[in-house]
N, C-alpha and C positions, 0 to 999 in steps of 0.2 A: 429764600423767597426774594424775587426781584423787588426793587424799591420804587419804581415809578407807577403810580396809580393811573390806570387808563380805562376808557370806555371805548370798545370797538364797535363802530357802527358799520354794519354790512350793507351791501347793495340790495339785498333781499329784505331789509328791514330788521333783521336780528340785531340784538345788542348784547354784548358780553362785557362784564366788568372784571378787572383783575390787575395783575402786576406784570410789567415787562422790564427787560434790561435795556441796553442801548439799541437804538433803531437808526439805521442809515437809509437815506433816500434810495440807495441801490439795492436794498434787501428785497428778496423775492418772497420770503416767508416771515411770519411773526409767531413767536411762541408766547403764550399768555399763561399765567399761573393764578389760580383762584386762592381764596383764603385758606382752603383746606390742602393747599400744595398740589392740587391736580393741575396737570399741564395739558394744553391743547395747542396745536400748530395749524396755522391757516396761511393760505396764499394771500399776499398783499392785494392781488387783483380781485379777491372776494370782498374787499372792504371798500367802503365809501370814504371813511376817515377814522383816525385814531385821536380821541380827545384825551389829553393829559389833564387830569383833574386834581383839585385840592382835596375833595371828598367824593365818595361814591354817591352820597345822598343828595348833594347840592342843596340849594335853597329854593324851594318852589315858589316862595313869596317874593323873590328878588326878580326884578325886571331889568334885563341887560340893556345897557346903553348901546345904541346902534349908530353912533356918530363919531367921525374922526376928531371932532372938535373937543371931545371930552377926554382925550388920551394923549399920551406922549408920542412923539415921532420915534419909531424904532427902525423901520425900513420902508421899502416901497409900499404905498397904500394900495390895497387891492380889494375888489369885490369878486368872490368866487361864486359861480352859479353851477350847482350840481345838475346832473341829468334828471334827478327827481324833482327839480325846481327849487330845492332849498338853497338859500344863499348864506354866505359867511362874509363878514366885513372884517378886515384886519390888516396887519403889516407882515410882509414877507420877512422870514428870518433867513438872512443870507442874500445872495444875489438873485436876480430874476432868472428862473430856470428855463426860459423859453425865448424865442426870437420871433419878431414879426407876427404878432397874433399869438394864439395859444397853441404852441407846438412844443411840448416837452421833449427834452432829449430822451432818446430811447433807453438810455442807461439809468434813468431816474424813475423810480416808482411813484414819486410824489414830491411834495415840498412842505415846509413848515410855515405855519401862519400863527402870528400872535394876535389874539382877539383884541378888539379896540377897547373893551371894558376890562380893566385890570382888577376890578372887584367881582367879576363873574367867577364861577366855579372852574372855568376852563383856563388853564395856564398857557397851553399852546395846543395846536391842532396839526396833525400830520394829514394833509390832504392827499388822497390817492388819485393820481393823474387820470386813471381810466374811468373814474366816477365823475369827472368834471366836464361840463358842457362848454363853459368859457370863463375867462378871467378878464376883468377890466382893471387897468392900472390908472391911478389918479396922480 
């Protein structure tokens, strides 16, 4: 079984929880394995984002902090706005993958974002570029 706990959020609203191996921004497909060792494979473009999580259950009573002031500086500060109007606030892991506005390189399926609240259940998020409306850098 792969060792990274993830929650796959699909553009159609589906959610699948399981384990994956390494993921590269250039990957076209992702394979996820559930607790019973059943494997499924999906095209990255079917996804909105991949949430790398501490636990599958999370903490429903915890209210995530949504401010850069409460966290350490890791990388470029960004606000990601998805096509479904959801937003994520965080720091880019690695360099800025676009130039002059939001135009991702065609060879990249997305980019990694570190959430601003290090106490949240999310460790990092792989944001799928085709699900993004725009990105604002701070």
